[in-house]
N, CA and C atoms as a LAMMPS dump frame, in Angstrom:
ITEM: TIMESTEP
0
ITEM: NUMBER OF ATOMS
213
ITEM: BOX BOUNDS ff ff ff
-5.0000000000000000e+02 5.0000000000000000e+02
-5.0000000000000000e+02 5.0000000000000000e+02
-5.0000000000000000e+02 5.0000000000000000e+02
ITEM: ATOMS id mol type element x y z
1 1 1 N 292.234 -453.047 318.634
2 1 2 C 293.551 -453.122 319.231
3 1 3 C 294.552 -453.527 318.153
4 2 1 N 295.672 -452.857 318.155
5 2 2 C 296.739 -453.195 317.221
6 2 3 C 297.369 -454.53 317.608
7 3 1 N 297.848 -455.253 316.607
8 3 2 C 298.443 -456.562 316.838
9 3 3 C 299.669 -456.46 317.742
10 4 1 N 300.462 -455.419 317.563
11 4 2 C 301.662 -455.218 318.41
12 4 3 C 301.242 -455.071 319.872
13 5 1 N 300.19 -454.325 320.134
14 5 2 C 299.706 -454.15 321.509
15 5 3 C 299.237 -455.488 322.086
16 6 1 N 298.558 -456.276 321.253
17 6 2 C 298.117 -457.596 321.69
18 6 3 C 299.322 -458.468 322.075
19 7 1 N 300.372 -458.454 321.236
20 7 2 C 301.563 -459.249 321.536
21 7 3 C 302.179 -458.829 322.864
22 8 1 N 302.243 -457.54 323.108
23 8 2 C 302.811 -457.048 324.376
24 8 3 C 301.975 -457.526 325.556
25 9 1 N 300.665 -457.488 325.41
26 9 2 C 299.79 -457.957 326.481
27 9 3 C 299.989 -459.44 326.747
28 10 1 N 300.337 -460.18 325.724
29 10 2 C 300.554 -461.618 325.859
30 10 3 C 301.951 -461.959 326.373
31 11 1 N 302.779 -460.945 326.641
32 11 2 C 304.106 -461.171 327.217
33 11 3 C 305.243 -461.256 326.225
34 12 1 N 304.993 -460.937 324.955
35 12 2 C 306.055 -460.96 323.951
36 12 3 C 306.951 -459.733 324.092
37 13 1 N 308.228 -459.929 323.811
38 13 2 C 309.224 -458.852 323.76
39 13 3 C 309.786 -458.806 322.347
40 14 1 N 310.265 -457.661 321.94
41 14 2 C 310.858 -457.519 320.609
42 14 3 C 312.1 -458.397 320.52
43 15 1 N 312.199 -459.2 319.48
44 15 2 C 313.35 -460.07 319.256
45 15 3 C 314.35 -459.316 318.396
46 16 1 N 315.554 -459.161 318.885
47 16 2 C 316.559 -458.367 318.173
48 16 3 C 317.695 -459.206 317.605
49 17 1 N 317.589 -460.51 317.727
50 17 2 C 318.647 -461.381 317.226
51 17 3 C 318.545 -461.611 315.73
52 18 1 N 319.491 -462.355 315.223
53 18 2 C 319.547 -462.695 313.807
54 18 3 C 318.592 -463.852 313.506
55 19 1 N 317.9 -463.739 312.38
56 19 2 C 316.992 -464.798 311.932
57 19 3 C 317.541 -465.355 310.621
58 20 1 N 317.694 -466.658 310.556
59 20 2 C 318.237 -467.331 309.386
60 20 3 C 317.296 -467.202 308.189
61 21 1 N 317.878 -467.173 307.006
62 21 2 C 317.086 -467.142 305.774
63 21 3 C 316.198 -468.377 305.653
64 22 1 N 316.594 -469.476 306.289
65 22 2 C 315.798 -470.706 306.255
66 22 3 C 314.422 -470.507 306.888
67 23 1 N 314.344 -469.645 307.892
68 23 2 C 313.054 -469.355 308.533
69 23 3 C 312.122 -468.699 307.521
70 24 1 N 312.641 -467.737 306.781
71 24 2 C 311.823 -467.044 305.778
72 24 3 C 311.452 -467.976 304.63
73 25 1 N 312.356 -468.875 304.276
74 25 2 C 312.05 -469.873 303.247
75 25 3 C 310.915 -470.784 303.713
76 26 1 N 310.987 -471.214 304.961
77 26 2 C 309.973 -472.108 305.517
78 26 3 C 308.579 -471.466 305.456
79 27 1 N 308.502 -470.181 305.807
80 27 2 C 307.217 -469.481 305.804
81 27 3 C 306.853 -468.92 304.425
82 28 1 N 307.751 -469.117 303.453
83 28 2 C 307.556 -468.566 302.107
84 28 3 C 307.306 -467.06 302.168
85 29 1 N 308.123 -466.407 302.968
86 29 2 C 308.01 -464.959 303.178
87 29 3 C 308.417 -464.219 301.906
88 30 1 N 307.522 -463.381 301.417
89 30 2 C 307.792 -462.629 300.194
90 30 3 C 308.64 -461.386 300.431
91 31 1 N 308.667 -460.885 301.656
92 31 2 C 309.408 -459.669 301.94
93 31 3 C 310.056 -459.748 303.332
94 32 1 N 311.127 -460.526 303.488
95 32 2 C 311.756 -460.67 304.804
96 32 3 C 312.291 -459.37 305.383
97 33 1 N 312.518 -458.384 304.535
98 33 2 C 312.993 -457.091 305.032
99 33 3 C 311.973 -456.371 305.901
100 34 1 N 310.723 -456.753 305.795
101 34 2 C 309.665 -456.144 306.609
102 34 3 C 309.43 -456.893 307.917
103 35 1 N 310.081 -458.022 308.095
104 35 2 C 309.831 -458.868 309.274
105 35 3 C 310.174 -458.14 310.564
106 36 1 N 309.289 -458.259 311.534
107 36 2 C 309.507 -457.752 312.89
108 36 3 C 309.14 -458.899 313.82
109 37 1 N 310.149 -459.496 314.437
110 37 2 C 309.93 -460.677 315.268
111 37 3 C 309.803 -460.308 316.735
112 38 1 N 308.974 -461.081 317.433
113 38 2 C 308.761 -460.937 318.87
114 38 3 C 308.927 -462.316 319.49
115 39 1 N 309.287 -462.344 320.768
116 39 2 C 309.593 -463.605 321.434
117 39 3 C 309.002 -463.635 322.832
118 40 1 N 308.519 -464.786 323.207
119 40 2 C 308.262 -465.127 324.601
120 40 3 C 308.643 -466.594 324.715
121 41 1 N 308.957 -467.068 325.906
122 41 2 C 309.409 -468.457 326.025
123 41 3 C 308.457 -469.425 325.319
124 42 1 N 309.021 -470.154 324.372
125 42 2 C 308.258 -471.152 323.638
126 42 3 C 307.6 -470.671 322.356
127 43 1 N 307.798 -469.392 321.983
128 43 2 C 307.115 -468.884 320.793
129 43 3 C 307.845 -467.704 320.158
130 44 1 N 307.925 -467.73 318.838
131 44 2 C 308.414 -466.605 318.042
132 44 3 C 307.264 -466.16 317.147
133 45 1 N 306.975 -464.881 317.124
134 45 2 C 305.837 -464.345 316.38
135 45 3 C 306.303 -463.17 315.529
136 46 1 N 305.929 -463.161 314.251
137 46 2 C 306.281 -462.06 313.357
138 46 3 C 305.072 -461.145 313.18
139 47 1 N 305.334 -459.852 313.176
140 47 2 C 304.259 -458.873 312.963
141 47 3 C 304.555 -457.999 311.747
142 48 1 N 305.358 -458.512 310.825
143 48 2 C 305.778 -457.715 309.679
144 48 3 C 304.759 -457.611 308.558
145 49 1 N 303.777 -458.517 308.525
146 49 2 C 302.745 -458.459 307.493
147 49 3 C 301.471 -459.122 308.016
148 50 1 N 300.477 -459.221 307.178
149 50 2 C 299.193 -459.786 307.602
150 50 3 C 299.242 -461.285 307.895
151 51 1 N 300.258 -461.974 307.403
152 51 2 C 300.36 -463.421 307.641
153 51 3 C 300.609 -463.733 309.118
154 52 1 N 301.278 -462.851 309.834
155 52 2 C 301.562 -462.996 311.266
156 52 3 C 302.107 -464.395 311.597
157 53 1 N 303.179 -464.771 310.929
158 53 2 C 303.771 -466.1 311.091
159 53 3 C 304.215 -466.334 312.534
160 54 1 N 304.062 -467.57 312.976
161 54 2 C 304.424 -467.936 314.345
162 54 3 C 305.028 -469.333 314.347
163 55 1 N 306.026 -469.526 315.204
164 55 2 C 306.634 -470.845 315.356
165 55 3 C 307.049 -471.054 316.802
166 56 1 N 307.04 -472.305 317.219
167 56 2 C 307.536 -472.639 318.554
168 56 3 C 308.949 -473.222 318.485
169 57 1 N 309.481 -473.328 317.272
170 57 2 C 310.822 -473.876 317.083
171 57 3 C 311.879 -472.769 317.125
172 58 1 N 312.908 -472.926 317.954
173 58 2 C 313.98 -471.934 317.999
174 58 3 C 314.978 -472.084 316.852
175 59 1 N 314.788 -473.109 316.007
176 59 2 C 315.712 -473.349 314.899
177 59 3 C 315.704 -472.171 313.932
178 60 1 N 316.884 -471.62 313.684
179 60 2 C 317.024 -470.485 312.773
180 60 3 C 317.044 -469.143 313.469
181 61 1 N 316.835 -469.139 314.786
182 61 2 C 316.865 -467.904 315.562
183 61 3 C 318.126 -467.884 316.415
184 62 1 N 318.819 -466.771 316.406
185 62 2 C 320.055 -466.628 317.174
186 62 3 C 319.769 -466.87 318.654
187 63 1 N 320.613 -467.664 319.289
188 63 2 C 320.474 -467.963 320.708
189 63 3 C 321.293 -466.983 321.527
190 64 1 N 320.709 -466.519 322.61
191 64 2 C 321.406 -465.613 323.512
192 64 3 C 321.716 -466.351 324.811
193 65 1 N 322.883 -466.104 325.339
194 65 2 C 323.25 -466.676 326.626
195 65 3 C 323.039 -465.629 327.705
196 66 1 N 322.396 -466.043 328.762
197 66 2 C 322.26 -465.147 329.905
198 66 3 C 323.148 -465.698 331.009
199 67 1 N 324.09 -464.911 331.399
200 67 2 C 325.049 -465.338 332.395
201 67 3 C 324.785 -464.56 333.674
202 68 1 N 324.465 -465.266 334.712
203 68 2 C 324.238 -464.612 336.006
204 68 3 C 325.404 -464.877 336.933
205 69 1 N 325.762 -463.889 337.693
206 69 2 C 326.86 -464.035 338.637
207 69 3 C 326.263 -464.208 340.036
208 70 1 N 326.735 -465.219 340.722
209 70 2 C 326.291 -465.445 342.098
210 70 3 C 327.484 -465.191 343.01
211 71 1 N 327.21 -464.494 344.062
212 71 2 C 328.301 -464.206 345.014
213 71 3 C 328.26 -465.158 346.159
């Protein structure tokens, strides 16, 4: 099974927000241009290389606001 398929089965969605350079510095990422991040509540997972970096910290990841309208 491909790692991407495994992530989808685990409930991860593709993360499309901005990731700070500090995140790549923390993981000592040699090629941040290859990074492909995925998200599920409480976890960020990269599938851009064999290291498959993962963090539970939202620090350095763009936050999205979800605004719901109630009538």
